[in-house]
C-alpha positions as CSV (number, residue, x, y, z in Angstrom):
1,X,0.0,0.0,0.0
2,X,1.2,3.5,-0.8
3,X,1.8,6.0,2.0
4,X,0.3,8.7,-0.2
5,X,-3.1,10.1,0.6
6,X,-5.9,11.0,-1.9
7,X,-4.8,14.6,-1.6
8,X,-1.5,13.7,-3.3
9,X,-3.3,13.0,-6.6
10,X,-4.8,15.1,-9.3
11,X,-8.4,13.9,-10.2
12,X,-9.5,15.1,-13.6
13,X,-11.7,14.2,-16.6
14,X,-9.8,12.7,-19.5
15,X,-9.3,14.6,-22.7
16,X,-9.7,13.3,-26.3
17,X,-5.9,13.3,-26.8
18,X,-5.5,11.1,-23.7
19,X,-6.7,8.0,-25.6
20,X,-3.3,6.2,-25.6
21,X,-3.2,6.4,-21.8
22,X,-6.9,5.5,-21.6
23,X,-6.0,2.3,-23.5
24,X,-2.9,1.6,-21.4
25,X,-4.7,1.9,-18.1
26,X,-7.7,-0.2,-19.3
27,X,-5.4,-3.0,-20.5
28,X,-3.6,-2.8,-17.1
29,X,-7.0,-3.2,-15.4
30,X,-8.0,-6.1,-17.6
31,X,-4.7,-7.8,-16.7
32,X,-5.4,-7.5,-12.9
33,X,-5.8,-10.9,-11.2
34,X,-9.3,-10.0,-10.2
35,X,-10.3,-8.7,-13.6
36,X,-12.5,-11.8,-14.2
37,X,-14.7,-10.6,-11.3
38,X,-14.6,-6.9,-12.2
39,X,-14.9,-6.5,-15.9
40,X,-17.1,-7.9,-18.6
41,X,-14.3,-8.0,-21.2
42,X,-11.0,-9.8,-21.2
43,X,-7.5,-8.5,-21.7
44,X,-7.4,-10.3,-25.1
45,X,-10.7,-8.5,-26.2
46,X,-9.4,-5.1,-25.0
47,X,-6.0,-5.6,-26.6
48,X,-7.5,-6.6,-29.9
49,X,-9.5,-3.3,-30.2
50,X,-8.3,-0.9,-32.9
51,X,-6.9,2.5,-31.9
52,X,-10.1,4.1,-33.4
53,X,-12.1,2.4,-30.6
54,X,-9.9,4.0,-27.9
55,X,-10.0,7.4,-29.7
56,X,-13.8,7.2,-29.8
57,X,-14.0,6.2,-26.1
58,X,-11.8,9.1,-25.1
59,X,-14.0,11.6,-27.1
60,X,-17.2,10.0,-25.8
61,X,-16.3,10.1,-22.1
62,X,-13.9,13.0,-22.1
63,X,-14.2,16.7,-21.2
64,X,-17.3,18.1,-22.9
65,X,-19.3,14.9,-23.1
66,X,-22.7,15.2,-21.5
67,X,-23.5,11.4,-21.4
68,X,-20.4,9.9,-20.0
69,X,-17.3,11.1,-18.2
70,X,-14.1,9.2,-17.3
71,X,-12.1,10.5,-14.4
72,X,-8.5,9.5,-13.7
73,X,-6.2,9.8,-10.8
74,X,-2.8,11.1,-11.6
75,X,0.1,10.6,-9.2
76,X,2.6,13.4,-8.5
77,X,4.9,11.9,-11.1
78,X,2.2,12.1,-13.8
79,X,1.4,8.3,-13.8
80,X,-2.2,7.4,-14.1
81,X,-3.1,5.1,-11.2
82,X,-6.8,4.9,-11.2
83,X,-10.0,5.5,-13.1
84,X,-13.8,5.5,-12.9
85,X,-16.3,6.3,-15.7
86,X,-19.8,7.5,-15.0
87,X,-22.5,7.0,-17.6
88,X,-25.8,8.9,-17.5
89,X,-28.8,6.6,-17.8
90,X,-32.1,8.2,-18.7
91,X,-35.4,7.3,-17.2
92,X,-37.6,5.2,-19.5
93,X,-34.6,3.6,-21.3
94,X,-33.1,0.1,-20.7
95,X,-29.6,-0.5,-19.2
96,X,-26.9,-2.7,-20.7
97,X,-28.5,-5.8,-19.3
98,X,-32.0,-4.9,-20.7
99,X,-33.5,-3.8,-17.4
100,X,-35.7,-0.7,-17.3
101,X,-34.1,2.5,-16.0
102,X,-36.6,4.1,-13.6
103,X,-34.9,7.5,-13.0
104,X,-32.1,9.6,-14.4
105,X,-29.0,8.2,-12.8
106,X,-25.3,7.8,-13.1
107,X,-23.9,4.3,-13.6
108,X,-20.3,3.9,-12.5
109,X,-18.2,1.5,-14.6
110,X,-14.6,0.6,-15.2
111,X,-13.5,1.2,-11.7
112,X,-9.8,0.5,-11.2
113,X,-7.0,1.5,-8.8
114,X,-3.5,0.2,-9.3
115,X,-2.8,-2.2,-6.4
116,X,0.0,-0.1,-4.9
117,X,-2.3,2.9,-4.7
118,X,-5.3,1.1,-3.0
119,X,-6.4,1.7,0.6
120,X,-5.6,5.5,0.8
121,X,-9.0,7.0,0.0
122,X,-8.2,7.4,-3.7
123,X,-11.3,5.5,-4.8
124,X,-13.5,7.8,-2.8
125,X,-11.8,10.8,-4.4
126,X,-12.6,9.4,-7.9
127,X,-16.2,8.6,-6.9
128,X,-16.6,12.1,-5.5
129,X,-15.6,13.5,-8.9
130,X,-17.9,11.2,-10.8
131,X,-20.8,11.6,-8.4
132,X,-20.5,15.4,-8.5
133,X,-20.5,15.3,-12.3
134,X,-23.6,13.1,-12.4
135,X,-25.4,15.4,-9.8
136,X,-24.6,18.4,-12.0
137,X,-26.4,16.7,-14.8
138,X,-29.5,16.1,-12.8
139,X,-28.9,12.5,-11.8
140,X,-30.9,11.4,-8.8
141,X,-28.4,8.8,-7.7
142,X,-25.3,6.9,-8.9
143,X,-25.2,3.1,-9.1
144,X,-22.7,0.4,-9.9
145,X,-22.8,-3.3,-10.3
146,X,-20.3,-5.6,-8.6
147,X,-19.8,-9.3,-8.8
148,X,-21.3,-11.1,-5.9
149,X,-17.9,-12.7,-5.1
150,X,-15.8,-9.6,-5.3
151,X,-15.7,-8.8,-1.6
152,X,-12.7,-6.5,-1.9
153,X,-14.5,-4.2,-4.3
154,X,-17.7,-4.3,-2.3
155,X,-15.8,-3.2,0.8
156,X,-14.2,-0.3,-1.1
157,X,-17.6,0.8,-2.5
158,X,-19.1,0.7,1.0
159,X,-16.2,2.9,2.3
160,X,-17.0,5.4,-0.6
161,X,-20.7,5.6,0.6
162,X,-22.4,3.1,-1.7
163,X,-24.8,0.6,-0.2
164,X,-26.5,-2.6,-1.6
165,X,-29.9,-1.8,-3.1
166,X,-31.2,-5.4,-3.0
167,X,-31.2,-5.6,-6.9
168,X,-29.4,-8.6,-8.2
169,X,-28.5,-8.9,-11.9
170,X,-27.8,-12.3,-13.4
171,X,-25.8,-12.3,-16.7
172,X,-24.0,-14.8,-18.8
173,X,-20.2,-14.6,-19.3
174,X,-19.1,-18.1,-20.2
175,X,-21.3,-19.2,-17.4
176,X,-24.2,-17.7,-15.4
177,X,-22.9,-15.1,-12.9
178,X,-24.5,-12.6,-10.6
179,X,-23.8,-9.0,-9.9
180,X,-25.3,-6.9,-7.1
181,X,-26.3,-3.3,-7.4
182,X,-24.8,-0.7,-5.0
183,X,-26.2,2.8,-4.9
184,X,-25.3,6.2,-3.6
185,X,-28.4,8.4,-3.2
186,X,-28.8,11.9,-1.9
187,X,-31.8,13.8,-0.7
188,X,-33.9,15.3,-3.5
């Protein structure tokens, strides 16, 4: 664990020209030993994507986007050490799993902190940025889905203020798996 605190990092939205670093950090996340519990794609799938995919992703979730925003944590030496992306889901639509979205909300995805930077409040700082952005866009809450067996991530999300909602989402990824929804709500 790093002796740094979350105050030692710069938290910012990505920019379109950051796409090579977006790709690099995502591939690092997909190579993490717990990636099979945390992400829907594999390292091989991510590595096979063309540069145009990463360029589009950086434009679609970078500064200026109103539907998605990726925030990164930058260490004092300029290294990217963590990321979270928040997607805006509109009431009356369906989410990625085909379930109805009942209210305007943020959906946090792609959460990753390099192992040596975990446990110092950095994940909460990233969530604070993402949640703040979603609130500015009129979201009523932010949610995320976490694999039922990913206890480490569940603990980190609880420390950041998220709580289980009781919603369980089964999905098929080589075999039937289950994710649980965690939410962070605020008074209206």
